[in-house]
C-alpha positions in Angstrom: 106.4 104.4 42.5 102.6 104.9 42.8 100.7 103.0 45.5 98.8 100.8 43.1 101.9 99.8 41.2 103.6 99.0 44.5 100.6 96.9 45.5 101.0 94.7 42.4 104.7 94.5 42.8 104.7 92.2 45.8 102.6 89.8 47.8 104.0 89.6 51.3 103.3 86.8 53.8 104.3 87.6 57.4 104.6 84.4 59.5 103.9 85.5 63.1 101.9 88.5 61.9 99.9 88.7 65.1 103.0 89.0 67.4 104.5 92.2 68.5 107.0 92.7 65.7 105.1 90.8 63.1 102.0 93.0 63.8 104.1 96.2 63.5 105.5 95.0 60.2 102.0 94.2 58.9 100.8 97.7 59.9 103.8 99.3 58.1 103.5 97.3 54.9 99.7 96.7 54.4 99.0 100.1 52.8 101.8 99.6 50.2 101.7 95.9 49.3 99.2 93.1 49.3 100.1 91.9 52.8 99.0 88.7 54.6 99.8 87.4 58.0 99.4 84.3 60.2 98.1 84.1 63.8 98.1 81.1 66.1 95.5 81.5 68.8 91.8 82.1 67.8 91.2 85.8 67.5 87.8 87.1 66.3 89.2 90.4 64.9 91.8 88.5 62.8 89.3 85.9 61.7 87.3 88.7 60.1 90.4 90.0 58.4 90.7 88.0 55.2 94.4 88.8 55.0 95.1 86.7 58.1 95.3 82.9 58.3 95.2 80.8 61.4 98.5 78.8 61.5 99.8 76.6 64.3 103.4 75.5 63.8 102.7 72.4 65.8 99.9 71.1 63.6 99.4 72.9 60.4 101.0 72.6 57.0 102.5 75.9 55.7 102.1 74.7 52.1 98.3 75.3 52.2 98.8 79.0 53.1 101.6 79.4 50.5 99.4 77.9 47.8 96.6 80.4 48.6 98.7 83.5 49.0 101.4 82.8 46.5 103.8 85.3 48.1 106.7 87.0 46.4 108.2 87.8 49.8 108.0 85.8 53.1 108.9 87.5 56.3 109.6 85.0 59.2 108.8 86.6 62.5 107.6 83.4 64.3 108.0 82.2 67.8 107.4 78.7 69.0 109.0 75.3 69.4 112.5 75.3 68.0 112.4 71.9 66.3 109.1 72.7 64.6 110.5 76.1 63.5 113.5 74.3 62.0 111.3 72.0 60.0 109.1 75.0 58.8 112.2 76.8 57.6 113.4 73.7 55.7 110.0 73.8 53.9 110.3 77.5 53.4 113.8 77.2 52.0 112.6 74.6 49.4 109.6 76.9 48.5 111.8 80.0 48.2 114.3 78.2 46.1 111.9 76.6 43.7 109.6 79.6 43.3 112.5 82.1 43.1 111.0 84.4 45.7 112.6 86.2 48.7 112.7 85.4 52.4 113.4 87.9 55.2 114.3 86.2 58.4 114.3 88.0 61.8 117.4 86.8 63.7 118.9 88.0 66.9 122.1 89.5 68.4 122.2 86.3 70.4 123.9 84.6 67.5 127.0 86.3 68.9 126.3 85.8 72.6 129.5 83.7 73.2 131.7 86.6 71.9 131.7 89.1 74.6 134.8 91.3 74.2 133.6 93.4 71.2 130.5 94.5 69.3 129.7 92.2 66.3 129.5 93.1 62.6 127.8 91.4 59.7 130.7 89.3 58.5 131.8 88.1 62.0 131.6 84.4 62.6 128.5 83.5 64.7 129.0 81.7 68.0 126.5 81.3 70.8 126.4 79.8 74.3 122.6 80.0 74.5 120.0 77.6 73.2 118.2 80.5 71.5 121.3 81.8 69.9 122.3 78.4 68.7 118.9 77.8 67.2 119.0 81.1 65.3 122.5 80.3 63.9 121.2 76.9 62.6 118.4 78.6 60.7 120.7 81.4 59.4 123.2 78.8 58.1 120.4 76.9 56.3 119.2 80.1 54.6 122.7 81.2 53.7 122.9 78.2 51.4 120.1 79.7 49.2 120.9 81.9 46.3 122.3 85.1 47.9 119.8 87.6 46.4 116.8 85.7 47.7 117.6 86.1 51.4 117.8 88.9 53.9 118.9 88.0 57.5 117.9 90.7 60.0 119.9 90.5 63.2 118.1 92.5 65.9 119.3 93.7 69.4 116.7 94.2 72.2 113.6 95.7 70.6 111.5 98.2 72.6 108.3 100.1 71.9 105.4 101.4 74.0 103.5 98.1 73.3 106.5 95.8 73.4 106.5 92.7 75.7 109.6 94.1 77.4 108.0 97.4 78.4 104.8 95.7 79.4 106.7 93.3 81.6 108.7 96.1 83.2 105.5 98.1 84.0 103.9 94.9 85.4 106.9 94.1 87.7 107.0 97.7 89.0 103.2 97.6 89.7 103.6 94.4 91.6 106.6 95.8 93.5 108.8 93.1 92.0 112.5 93.9 91.3 113.7 94.4 87.8 116.8 92.5 86.7 119.5 94.7 85.3 122.9 93.7 84.0 125.5 96.3 84.9 128.3 94.7 82.9 126.3 94.3 79.7 126.9 96.7 76.8 124.4 96.5 74.1 122.6 98.4 71.4 118.8 98.7 71.1 116.0 99.5 68.6 112.3 100.2 68.3 109.6 98.4 66.5 108.8 101.5 64.5 112.4 101.8 63.2 112.7 98.1 62.4 109.5 98.2 60.3 110.7 101.2 58.3 114.1 99.5 57.8 112.4 96.3 56.5 110.1 98.4 54.2 113.3 100.0 52.7 115.0 96.6 52.3 111.9 95.4 50.4 111.6 98.5 48.2 115.3 98.5 47.3 115.5 94.7 46.8 118.3 94.5 49.3 119.7 91.2 50.4 122.4 89.8 52.7 122.9 90.3 56.4 121.7 93.4 58.2 122.5 94.6 61.7 119.6 96.8 62.7 120.5 98.3 66.0 121.2 101.8 67.4 124.4 103.3 66.2 125.5 103.9 69.8 126.0 101.5 72.6 124.4 101.6 76.1 124.9 99.9 79.4 121.9 97.6 80.1 121.4 98.9 83.7 121.6 102.6 82.9 119.4 102.2 79.8 116.6 100.3 81.6 116.7 103.0 84.4 116.4 105.7 81.7 113.5 103.8 80.1 111.7 103.6 83.4 112.3 107.3 84.1 110.9 108.2 80.7 107.7 106.2 81.4 106.8 108.5 84.3 105.0 105.8 86.3 103.3 106.5 89.5 105.1 103.6 91.3 108.8 103.4 92.4 111.0 100.8 90.7 113.4 98.5 92.6 116.3 96.8 90.9 118.2 93.5 91.2 121.7 93.8 89.8 122.9 90.6 88.1 126.6 90.2 87.5 127.2 87.4 85.1 130.9 88.4 84.7 133.4 90.8 86.3 134.2 92.4 82.9 132.1 94.3 80.5 130.3 92.0 78.1 129.1 93.1 74.7 125.9 92.0 73.0 125.7 94.5 70.2 125.1 94.2 66.4 126.6 97.1 64.5 126.6 97.6 60.7 129.8 97.9 58.7 129.0 96.4 55.2 125.2 96.9 54.9 124.6 100.4 56.2 121.2 101.9 55.7 120.6 105.6 54.9 121.0 108.2 57.7 117.2 108.7 58.1 116.8 105.0 58.8 119.5 104.9 61.5 118.7 105.5 65.2 120.4 106.5 68.4 119.3 105.1 71.8 118.1 108.5 72.8 115.5 108.4 69.9 114.0 105.4 71.6 113.6 107.2 75.0 112.0 110.2 73.2 109.5 107.9 71.5 108.5 106.3 74.8 107.9 109.8 76.3 105.4 110.7 73.7 
């Protein structure tokens, strides 16, 4: 499909478009579709970009932005107060339903953080012990009541990337000679911002819907993987670690695909992430 045809095909609104993942999704999509985003705190660069709207979940009404953009796809990559997010997603659900458009919701592997003995697949029942996981489950359940083809739920494991908050924090801690917490008993999978954005692009292009587990196809131990990441960064300072044992047994927090597998070129291994950080 030619670029111009594509551009007319969809109008995309990314809620949380100035954040780490939202920003990466915007960069990936803006050459192909008419793409808009929201940002919360004043930012001169974004104020000049007519594709960005200032939006504060605490104070602003999303309907104003929806009326201006008239999106055919909304991508929810917001952070912020849970009860306000809940209310926003109620409004989004009504809008998506009545305008027959699509919603892509970024969820988390934490919707399974109470199940620790196995990796989790798309059809597994969600169950969480954390406030964050519980909140994501609530929104997922609300969206799953919408017509099936109008919703894609993207469950993500830990997301890394050279500009990711996780890597920035690791570098900062090492610089300040603070220990980095690692969890020797945690088995997980991982992903990168660049891979997630390609995968979302594919989901949009192919009109995919349902639940997607977008993590690496292999599993890693949290402690070993964080050490590998730090080694690949080649920092001039030495890292110190604080080992945190939450349990005596191995505990899984991994989202693997079984039903909704994406093509080979869109899958990744944990090693790909380390290679990307070395560049």
